[in-house]
N, C-alpha and C positions, 0 to 999 in steps of 0.2 A: 423573565416569565417569554417563553418562546412563541414566538408569531407564526403561525401559521399562513402561509401564502399559496399562489395560486401560480404564478410564474417570475422566473428568476428576474423578469424585468422591473419588477415591482421593487427592488431591494438592489440591485445592480448598479444603478447608476450612483450610490453610496460609495463605491468601492472603484479602486482603478487597476486592481489586480485580483484574481481568483485562483487559490491553489486549489484544483479540483481532481478529485478522487477519478480511478478509470472502470473500473470490474465495479457493475453495479448501479453505475452513473451514468458513463457512456456509452459502454459495451455489456453484454453477459457475456462475454465470452467466445461466442458464437458470431453475435452480428450485432452492428450499431443501433444505439435506440436515435432514428432522426430529430425528435423533437429536441434530444438536448444536444445533438451536434447543432441541430439549427440555431439553440439557444446562445452556446457559445461563439459560433459564427456571428450572430448579432451582436453580442457583448463586444466583441474584437472590432467589428465596422463602426461600435459608437466611440473607440479611442482604447477599450480595456485589453489590460495583457491575460493571457491563461496561461500558467503553468499546470500540465499534468504531474499530481504526484500519486505515486504507483509504488504499490509494494513487492510487486512485479520484480523476482530474482533476476529479471534480466539487464541486462546495458540498452540503454534509451532508444540508441538507432536498431535494436530487436524490435523495440515495441513499439516504435513508428510503424514499421514493415509490417508486426501483427495487425496494426490498428489498420491500417491502410485494406488489410485482405477483408477485416471487420466490416469497412465500410466509413471509417473514420476519417474523414481528408486531412490534410495538412494546412487546411485555413481556419482550422475550427480550434488551434493554439498554438501557440508561441515557442514552449520548449517543455521536454518533459525529465520529470527526477524522479529516477528509481532507485527502488531500496539497492536492488543489483548494484547498481554504479557506486550507494555507496558502501555497502560491504564491501563490494569489489575492491575498493581504495583503503582498506584497513586491512583485508585480508593479504593483499601486497604492499603493504606496511608491518606486516608480520603480524598480525593481531591474533594468530593462534600457529604458530609458526610457518616453517616454509614446508614440511610434509605435512599432509593433509587427509584425512579419512572424508569421502562425499560419500552423502545421502542427497539422494534423487534420481532420476531419470537417465538415462544415458545421453539423452541428445542436449541435456544442459550442460554437460561437461566443456563441450567443444565453445559452446558462447560464455560461459560463467570464466575459465581458466585459461580464457583467450590473454595475451601481452597487456598488459594494462594500457590505455592510449589518455590517462588524465596525470599519471604520475611519472616523474623523471626517476631513474634508477630504482625502478620497482622491483620490487624480491619477488624471484620466481617460485612459483609454486608448482610443487611435485604429490600428485593425488599417489596415494599408498594404500595398503591392506589398515586394517584397524589397528593390529598388534603393532605396526611401524611408525605409527601415526606421532603428531606433534600436538595436533588438533583436530576438531571435526569442523564440516561446510555440509550446512544443510540447505538445500537449494527447494528441497519438498520433499513429500513421501516417494517411495519408489512406487509405492501405489496408492493413487489418491483415494479409493474408495475404500482399503484395507482399514484396519483398525491400526490405533496409532501405538496400542500396546505391544504390537510385534518387534518392536525395537525395544525391547527392556531389555535381553537380554545383553545388547550392546552396549548400553546406554549405562549398567552397570559394572561392564568391563571399563568402558571409556570412563566413566565418574572414579572408581578405582584409580584409574591412573590419573587423574585430575586435568583429565583434556578437557578446554573452552570448545564450546561450540559457536559456532558464527552460524545466525540465522539470516539467510537472506531473504525471508519474508514473513515479518510477524504475523500477518493473516493465519488466525485459527482455522477458518471456513471459507468459502468462496460458492458462489452459484455459477456453473456452467449450464446454460439454458435454464433447465429446470432440474438439473442435477448438482446437491451438495458434495463438494468434494472436500477433504481436509488440505492445507498448506504448511508450509514449513512451520508456521508457527505451534501449529498443533504439538508439533515432535520438540519444538523447542523449550514448550513449557512442561510435557512432561519429563526433558531431563532437566528441568530447574527441579521441578517437585520432587525427583529421583535424589536430588542433592548437586545434582551439576552445577558449571556455570555457564548461561549462555548469553552471548553477546549481537543485541538487536542493532539495527541500523535503518528500519521503515519506520513506518507512521506506528505508535504513536511517538517514538523516540526522537530526541532531537538533531541526530545527524542529519535527516532526511530533509529538515526544514530550511537547515542553516545549507544545503544543496540548494532547495528549491529557492531561496534567498539570494544565493548567488546567479541562478539562471535569472531571476528577474534583475539583479543591479546591469546584467549585461546590457538590459533592455531601457528601464528607466529604473528610479531615486524612488522609492512607494513606503511612506511611511507603513509601518504593521498596521494604523488605525485603518487604513484606505486599503487593508487585503481582506478577501474572506477565503474560509475553506470550505469545501464541496465535499459532502461524501456522507455513505450509508450506513457506514461503520464505527456502532457508538463507542467501542473501544479502542479504537483505532483513529478513523478521521476525527469523529469528534473528542476524544479524550485529547488527541493528539494537539488539536488546532487550538483548543483552549488551552492546554497546558504550555502553548506558545503565547497565549494573549492576545489571539486572533479571534475573530467573529466565525460564526460557521452556521454553515446553512444544512441541515440534518435532511434527507431523502428520506424519508421513509416508508417508499416501494421497495426497498433492498432487500438487506436481509434478515430486519425485523418486521420485514411487513406482516406478518402474521398476528405480530402484536396489538394492532391498531383498529383489526376488524376484517369482516368478509372480503372489501371492496379495498383493493391495495390503491386503486386510483383516486380515495376518498378516506382519510384517515378518520378515525373516531378522534374528534379532538381533547375529551375526555379521558378516553384510554390513552393518548400521546402524553399528557400531564400527568398522568398518575403513573407511567412507563418513564418517564424521562425522572421523575423525582424519585424514583427506586432506585435508578442510575446514577442517581446526586451528581449529575450532569444539567447543564442547561445552555443549549446552543440558541446562537442569535433569533434563529427562524428555523421552519421546517417546512420544507414541500413533498408532495406525493413521489412524484419523478423530475427530475431536471428538464425543465421545458421554457 
């Protein structure tokens, strides 16, 4: 039975560490949520450890810089585990070959394809046209507002060549302020639906949780029973946390806010209960917004 709470402090003393989602929980892609920042700062002041676990395709240093610009200070967390770092490690190990076709925005190339600072003897990756590629790396759509079906022609060609697609961000959609945008996960889902093979490294898949635990182990040894995941994505944060055997705090005021009534700050308990039953998932607790 999922417990509906009003403040993180009601249950946070039961945990030594938090794995916290970013987008929709700590910021909205434009600015920080002050109450969420304060809740994490207070938790850390009480001795708790905060590992930010994000499906951002960026390396952690880039995410840290972005968060500062949004108003999330460095004292709100201890470390950052990104889908980008997990995916980049696999890419530099040759998961989709050495010559890859990139799908994403031009500014992501310099960040994602930079030399690895994690691996020794990392494979040097070359971006090439689709016709020359050994695999595909998708950091996101070229146009986050365009229908993902625009990728069908090149995906059909790639599938026929037997190319694997490395997905740097399994999220399907994200809300930037009031605007909903497509993410790399939507393209990877389409490729899989068409019969291609997609490789995932962010939530809800194990590699990013392994990375988060490695970050945590550098600070303290914490049993899984003392770790709680926090997030607003039912198919990423909640499913991933439960799949890892961890407790989960579901943020109802994020991606699925419309499912629980007209007031995101006060989710209807019965609608929440019914919706979670339909999802066949039962997070430990739920809260409207992180605070």
